[in-house]
C-alpha positions as CSV (number, residue, x, y, z in Angstrom):
1,M,129.0,-16.6,-118.1
2,A,127.7,-13.7,-115.9
3,R,125.3,-11.1,-117.8
4,F,125.5,-7.5,-117.0
5,L,123.4,-4.4,-117.3
6,A,125.2,-0.9,-117.2
7,D,123.1,1.6,-115.7
8,E,122.3,4.9,-117.4
9,N,125.4,6.9,-116.1
10,F,127.7,4.1,-116.2
11,N,131.2,4.9,-118.2
12,N,130.5,3.9,-121.6
13,Q,134.4,3.7,-122.2
14,I,134.3,0.8,-119.8
15,V,131.5,-0.8,-121.8
16,R,133.1,-0.3,-124.9
17,G,136.4,-1.5,-123.8
18,V,135.0,-4.8,-122.4
19,L,133.2,-5.5,-125.5
20,R,136.5,-4.8,-127.7
21,Q,138.8,-7.0,-125.5
22,N,135.9,-9.9,-125.1
23,P,133.2,-9.4,-127.6
24,N,131.5,-12.6,-126.2
25,T,130.7,-10.6,-122.7
26,D,127.0,-10.2,-122.4
27,I,126.8,-6.7,-121.4
28,I,124.1,-4.1,-122.3
29,R,123.3,-0.5,-121.4
30,V,120.1,0.6,-120.0
31,Q,119.9,2.8,-123.2
32,D,120.0,-0.1,-125.4
33,V,116.8,-1.6,-123.8
34,D,114.7,1.5,-123.6
35,L,115.1,2.1,-119.7
36,S,116.7,5.6,-120.3
37,G,115.1,7.8,-117.5
38,V,113.5,4.8,-115.6
39,D,114.1,5.1,-112.0
40,D,116.5,2.8,-110.2
41,P,113.8,0.4,-108.8
42,G,112.6,0.0,-112.3
43,V,115.9,-0.7,-113.5
44,L,116.6,-3.2,-110.8
45,A,113.4,-4.9,-111.4
46,W,114.1,-5.3,-115.1
47,A,117.7,-6.6,-114.3
48,A,116.1,-9.2,-112.0
49,E,113.6,-10.3,-114.6
50,E,116.4,-10.7,-117.1
51,G,119.0,-12.2,-114.7
52,R,121.6,-9.4,-115.3
53,I,124.2,-8.2,-112.8
54,V,123.9,-4.4,-112.5
55,L,127.0,-2.3,-113.0
56,T,126.7,1.3,-111.5
57,H,128.9,4.2,-110.3
58,D,125.8,5.3,-108.2
59,V,126.6,4.2,-104.7
60,A,124.6,6.9,-103.2
61,T,121.0,5.7,-104.2
62,M,121.4,2.6,-106.1
63,I,122.7,0.3,-103.2
64,T,119.7,1.4,-101.1
65,F,117.1,0.2,-103.6
66,V,119.3,-3.3,-104.1
67,Y,118.9,-3.7,-100.3
68,Q,115.2,-3.0,-100.2
69,R,114.9,-5.5,-103.0
70,I,116.7,-8.1,-100.8
71,Q,115.0,-7.4,-97.6
72,A,111.6,-7.7,-99.5
73,G,112.6,-11.2,-100.8
74,L,112.8,-10.2,-104.4
75,S,115.5,-11.5,-106.8
76,M,118.6,-9.5,-107.2
77,P,121.1,-11.1,-109.4
78,G,123.7,-8.8,-108.0
79,L,125.3,-5.3,-108.2
80,F,128.9,-4.1,-108.7
81,E,129.6,-0.6,-107.9
82,V,132.6,0.7,-109.8
83,N,134.2,3.7,-108.1
84,R,134.7,6.4,-110.8
85,R,138.3,6.7,-109.8
86,V,139.2,3.0,-110.8
87,P,141.2,3.3,-114.1
88,V,139.1,2.4,-117.1
89,G,141.7,-0.6,-117.9
90,L,141.4,-2.0,-114.4
91,A,137.6,-1.9,-114.3
92,I,137.5,-3.6,-117.9
93,E,139.8,-6.3,-116.8
94,E,137.9,-7.0,-113.5
95,I,134.5,-7.0,-115.5
96,I,135.8,-9.4,-117.9
97,L,137.2,-11.6,-115.1
98,I,133.8,-11.7,-113.4
99,A,132.1,-12.5,-116.5
100,E,134.2,-15.5,-117.6
101,C,134.8,-17.0,-114.1
102,S,131.4,-16.5,-112.4
103,I,128.8,-19.5,-112.2
104,E,125.1,-18.8,-112.6
105,G,123.4,-17.1,-109.6
106,E,127.0,-16.7,-107.9
107,W,126.3,-12.9,-107.2
108,E,122.5,-13.3,-106.2
109,G,121.6,-10.8,-103.5
110,Q,125.2,-9.4,-103.3
111,V,126.6,-5.8,-103.5
112,R,130.2,-5.8,-104.4
113,F,132.8,-3.1,-105.1
114,L,135.4,-2.9,-107.8
115,P,138.3,-3.2,-107.6
116,L,137.6,-6.6,-105.8
117,R,141.1,-6.3,-104.2
């Protein structure tokens, strides 16, 4: 099962909805692990050390740092950019689907956008 880290500005309604619908989903927030205020490269480094796919709404800067990590040959378990206009229910469904259907390492070095369609 995929493991997730929701970045600092990620919609908490989505996180709560994922956990409500599937309490076994391994999703934590930056705030839960004392990373509040840490810059994007620091958050990505922590996620890589912990093997967690990052969930973000921040397409402007986060993706740049992900590609820098990949180009430097550093681990990056993956990043999903969830557009803020995606309905909360759809985002919840897709995150649960990814969590349940992914194999370990499947998203390594990848940037994907939700919804997947």
